[in-house]
C-alpha positions in Angstrom: -68.6 9.0 -56.5 -66.1 6.3 -56.1 -63.2 8.4 -57.0 -64.5 11.1 -54.5 -64.5 8.6 -51.7 -61.0 7.4 -52.5 -59.7 11.1 -52.4 -61.5 11.6 -49.1 -60.0 8.4 -47.5 -56.5 9.5 -48.7 -56.8 12.8 -47.1 -57.9 11.3 -43.8 -54.9 8.8 -44.0 -52.5 11.6 -44.4 -54.0 13.6 -41.7 -53.9 10.4 -39.3 -50.3 9.8 -40.1 -49.4 13.4 -39.4 -51.1 13.3 -36.0 -49.2 9.9 -35.4 -46.0 11.6 -36.4 -46.7 14.6 -34.3 -47.3 12.5 -31.2 -44.4 10.1 -31.8 -41.4 12.1 -33.1 -42.0 15.7 -31.9 -41.0 15.9 -28.2 -43.4 17.8 -25.9 -42.5 19.5 -22.6 -44.1 16.7 -20.8 -41.9 14.2 -22.7 -38.8 16.1 -21.9 -39.5 16.2 -18.2 -40.3 12.4 -18.3 -37.0 11.7 -20.1 -35.1 13.8 -17.5 -36.6 11.9 -14.5 -35.7 8.6 -16.4 -32.1 9.7 -16.9 -31.6 10.8 -13.4 -33.0 7.4 -12.3 -30.7 5.6 -14.6 -27.6 7.6 -13.3 -28.5 6.9 -9.7 -28.9 3.1 -10.5 -25.5 3.3 -12.2 -23.9 5.0 -9.2 -25.4 2.1 -7.0 -24.4 -0.5 -9.4 -22.9 -3.6 -7.9 -19.4 -2.9 -9.4 -18.8 -0.6 -6.2 -20.3 -3.2 -3.9 -18.2 -6.0 -5.2 -16.0 -7.5 -2.5 -14.1 -10.8 -2.3 -12.3 -12.0 0.8 -9.4 -14.6 0.8 -7.2 -16.0 3.6 -3.6 -17.2 3.7 -2.9 -15.8 0.1 0.1 -16.8 -2.0 0.6 -15.7 -5.5 3.4 -15.3 -8.2 3.3 -12.8 -10.8 5.6 -12.9 -14.0 6.1 -9.8 -16.3 8.8 -9.8 -18.9 12.0 -10.1 -16.7 10.3 -9.6 -13.4 9.0 -12.0 -11.0 6.6 -10.9 -8.0 5.9 -13.2 -5.0 3.2 -12.1 -2.5 2.0 -13.6 0.7 -0.6 -12.2 3.1 -2.7 -13.4 5.9 -5.9 -11.8 4.5 -6.7 -10.4 1.1 -9.8 -8.2 0.4 -10.7 -7.4 -3.4 -12.7 -4.4 -4.3 -14.0 -3.2 -7.6 -14.6 0.5 -7.7 -15.6 3.1 -10.4 -13.6 6.2 -10.8 -14.3 8.7 -13.8 -15.8 6.1 -16.0 -12.9 3.7 -15.2 -12.9 0.6 -13.0 -10.1 0.3 -10.4 -9.3 -3.0 -8.7 -8.0 -2.4 -5.2 -6.6 -5.1 -2.9 -6.3 -4.8 0.8 -3.5 -7.0 2.5 -2.9 -7.9 6.0 0.6 -9.0 7.4 2.1 -8.7 3.9 5.3 -10.2 2.8 6.7 -9.8 -0.8 9.8 -10.0 -2.8 10.5 -9.0 -6.5 13.5 -10.2 -8.6 14.3 -8.5 -11.9 17.1 -9.2 -14.1 20.4 -7.4 -13.6 19.0 -5.7 -10.5 19.2 -6.1 -6.7 16.2 -8.3 -5.2 13.7 -6.4 -3.3 12.2 -7.8 -0.1 9.2 -6.1 1.8 7.2 -6.7 4.7 4.3 -4.5 6.1 1.5 -4.8 8.6 -1.0 -3.6 6.1 -1.0 -2.7 2.5 -3.4 -1.4 -0.3 -2.6 -1.8 -3.9 -4.5 0.1 -6.7 -4.3 -1.3 -10.2 -5.5 1.7 -11.9 -3.1 4.0 -10.3 -0.2 1.5 -10.1 0.4 2.4 -6.5 1.1 0.6 -3.2 0.5 2.2 0.3 1.7 0.4 3.3 2.0 0.7 7.1 4.8 -0.3 9.5 7.3 -1.1 6.6 10.5 -2.9 6.3 11.9 -2.6 2.7 15.5 -3.8 1.6 17.3 -4.2 -1.5 19.7 -7.3 -1.6 22.6 -8.2 -3.9 23.6 -11.5 -5.4 25.5 -12.3 -2.1 22.3 -11.7 -0.2 23.8 -8.7 1.6 21.5 -5.9 2.3 22.7 -2.9 0.2 20.0 -0.5 1.3 17.5 -1.3 4.3 14.5 1.1 4.8 12.0 1.2 7.7 9.2 3.6 8.2 5.6 4.1 9.6 4.4 4.1 6.1 5.3 3.9 2.5 3.9 4.9 -0.9 5.4 3.0 -3.9 4.7 4.6 -7.3 5.3 1.7 -9.6 5.1 3.9 -12.8 8.4 5.6 -12.0 9.7 3.1 -9.5 9.7 5.8 -6.7 9.6 4.9 -3.1 8.4 7.4 -0.5 8.9 6.5 3.1 7.2 8.6 5.8 7.2 8.8 9.5 10.3 7.8 11.4 12.0 6.9 8.2 15.3 5.3 8.4 17.7 4.0 5.9 20.9 1.9 6.6 23.7 1.0 4.0 27.3 -0.1 4.3 28.3 3.5 3.9 25.8 5.6 6.0 22.8 5.7 8.1 20.1 8.3 7.6 17.2 9.1 9.7 14.3 11.6 8.6 10.7 12.7 8.7 10.4 11.6 5.0 12.9 9.7 2.6 12.3 9.4 -1.1 14.3 7.0 -3.2 14.2 6.6 -7.0 16.0 3.5 -7.8 16.4 4.1 -11.7 18.3 7.4 -11.1 19.9 6.4 -7.8 18.5 9.6 -6.3 17.9 9.9 -2.5 16.2 12.7 -0.8 15.5 13.4 3.0 13.2 16.0 3.9 12.4 17.7 7.4 14.6 17.0 10.5 17.2 14.6 9.4 20.6 13.0 10.5 23.1 11.5 8.2 26.0 9.4 9.6 28.9 8.5 7.4 30.7 5.6 8.6 34.0 5.7 6.6 34.8 9.4 7.6 33.1 9.3 10.9 31.4 12.6 9.8 27.7 13.4 10.7 25.2 15.8 9.3 22.2 17.5 11.0 19.6 19.3 8.9 16.3 21.0 9.3 15.5 21.0 5.6 16.6 18.8 2.7 19.3 16.4 2.0 19.9 15.3 -1.7 22.4 12.4 -2.6 23.1 11.2 -5.9 26.2 9.3 -7.4 28.7 12.1 -6.7 27.3 14.5 -4.2 25.7 15.1 -0.8 23.7 18.3 -0.9 21.9 19.9 2.0 19.9 23.1 2.3 18.2 24.4 5.3 14.6 25.9 5.4 14.9 26.8 8.9 17.6 27.0 11.6 21.1 25.7 10.7 22.9 22.7 9.2 25.4 21.2 11.3 28.3 19.2 9.6 30.3 17.5 12.4 33.2 15.1 13.4 35.5 14.6 16.3 37.5 17.8 15.3 35.2 20.4 13.7 31.6 21.5 13.7 30.4 23.7 11.1 27.0 25.5 11.1 25.6 26.9 7.7 22.6 27.0 5.6 24.0 25.1 2.7 26.3 22.2 2.2 27.9 20.3 -0.7 30.1 17.4 -0.1 31.5 15.7 -3.2 32.5 12.1 -2.7 33.8 9.0 -4.7 32.8 5.4 -4.3 35.8 3.0 -4.0 35.2 -0.6 -3.5 31.7 0.2 -2.6 32.6 2.7 0.1 32.1 6.5 0.1 35.3 8.6 0.2 34.7 12.4 0.8 36.8 14.5 -1.3 35.9 17.7 0.7 33.0 19.5 2.2 32.0 23.1 1.4 29.6 25.1 3.6 28.2 28.3 2.8 25.7 31.0 3.9 26.0 32.2 7.6 28.9 29.8 8.4 29.9 29.3 12.0 32.9 27.1 12.8 33.8 25.4 16.1 36.9 23.5 16.6 36.8 20.9 19.4 39.2 19.3 21.7 37.9 16.2 23.6 34.4 17.3 22.5 34.8 20.7 24.1 34.7 24.0 22.1 38.2 25.4 21.7 38.0 27.8 18.8 35.3 29.7 17.0 35.1 31.2 13.4 32.8 33.1 11.3 33.0 33.1 7.5 31.1 33.2 4.3 32.6 29.9 3.2 34.4 27.0 4.8 36.0 24.4 2.8 37.1 21.3 4.8 39.4 18.5 3.8 38.5 15.2 5.7 41.9 13.5 4.7 44.3 16.4 5.6 41.9 17.6 8.2 42.4 21.1 7.3 39.7 24.0 7.1 40.0 27.0 4.8 37.8 30.0 5.7 37.0 32.7 3.3 34.9 35.8 3.0 34.7 38.0 -0.1 32.6 40.8 1.2 34.1 41.0 4.7 36.9 39.5 6.9 37.0 36.0 8.4 36.8 36.2 12.2 38.5 33.7 14.5 38.7 33.5 18.1 40.4 31.1 20.6 39.6 30.6 24.2 43.1 31.7 25.3 42.0 35.2 24.1 43.7 34.9 20.6 41.7 37.1 18.0 42.2 37.2 14.4 40.6 39.0 11.4 41.7 38.2 7.9 40.8 37.7 4.3 41.4 34.0 4.6 42.4 31.6 7.3 43.9 28.1 7.1 43.5 25.7 10.0 45.3 22.5 10.2 44.7 19.3 12.2 46.9 20.6 15.0 44.7 23.7 15.2 47.5 25.8 14.0 46.0 29.1 12.3 47.7 30.8 9.3 46.1 34.1 8.2 46.3 35.2 4.5 46.2 38.7 3.1 45.2 41.5 5.2 45.5 40.1 8.7 44.7 41.8 12.1 45.2 40.3 15.5 42.3 42.0 17.2 38.5 42.8 16.3 37.3 46.0 15.3 34.3 47.2 17.5 31.8 46.0 14.9 33.5 42.7 14.4 33.6 42.1 18.1 29.8 42.9 18.4 29.2 40.5 15.6 31.3 37.7 17.2 29.9 38.1 20.7 26.2 38.3 19.4 26.8 35.3 17.1 28.2 32.9 19.5 26.3 34.1 22.6 23.2 33.3 20.7 24.1 29.8 19.4 26.6 28.6 21.9 25.9 30.7 25.0 29.2 32.2 25.1 29.8 35.6 26.4 
């Protein structure tokens, strides 16, 4: 009898434990629904966490940051710090008003920078600013490059500066204005996009572009996306779709070797800023030292017309600084009907000449 009671008690214990296990460890549909509600609630709380609501305001801020061989100095009238979450990462953003800053790095030009307003993202290592004045200075405190623009995006990772809206760059060699100027200091690469004007001081040449201008240590390159490029000085005006101008730096100054313009080239030779001679070619190479222009065409003849009525069609034409013209190869002193139609159409459209 006693053994039978123990056996029954053991069976009841097993059944009880089984029921407890079933209730505690095997999820029911009701439990899953409850868990999903709790999970959604937790996510909502996380999204509304105090991280995104954190803000700290300071006034008359001054701070210095040292990193390896670099020293940053920053001043601002006000500073607002924000903590934000972005894809499971935390970003620290700082909004600065009336910002003034400089940066010194060993063996590099000093950078000084002012802006009406700036925002820096620690996560993305980017600075965005408005109404910007940014300049590089050498050891003699001379401005080697001086930028101004409506806005700036500075990508610290690749040290790229992007100036937008009424962007202007001044140096001892040239002045550049554009809708957008991008400068990468480490590679000494400069790019202007949109409607741009480049003025070279040493050669007194200028370049108008609706497209892009790329400058590196050796070349000025321009490509038109619409309309024409115009290379101009007091003697000659060249309209084209592409320009390459190799140059040398001598004593910190740019010396142009030559200027090559290609694709739909139109040439105007001026006297006292008034058009005197006109030409059509596939390519014009201009020597700014000798002030000579070589016009060439591989697939057709070069066309040349002068206001005194002189016409010339040739394989090549060489024009010197005295506007003396020398034809090379198969030379004709009158246009064919097709050449005459092409010439009149071209210059009546662009120069209003009939």
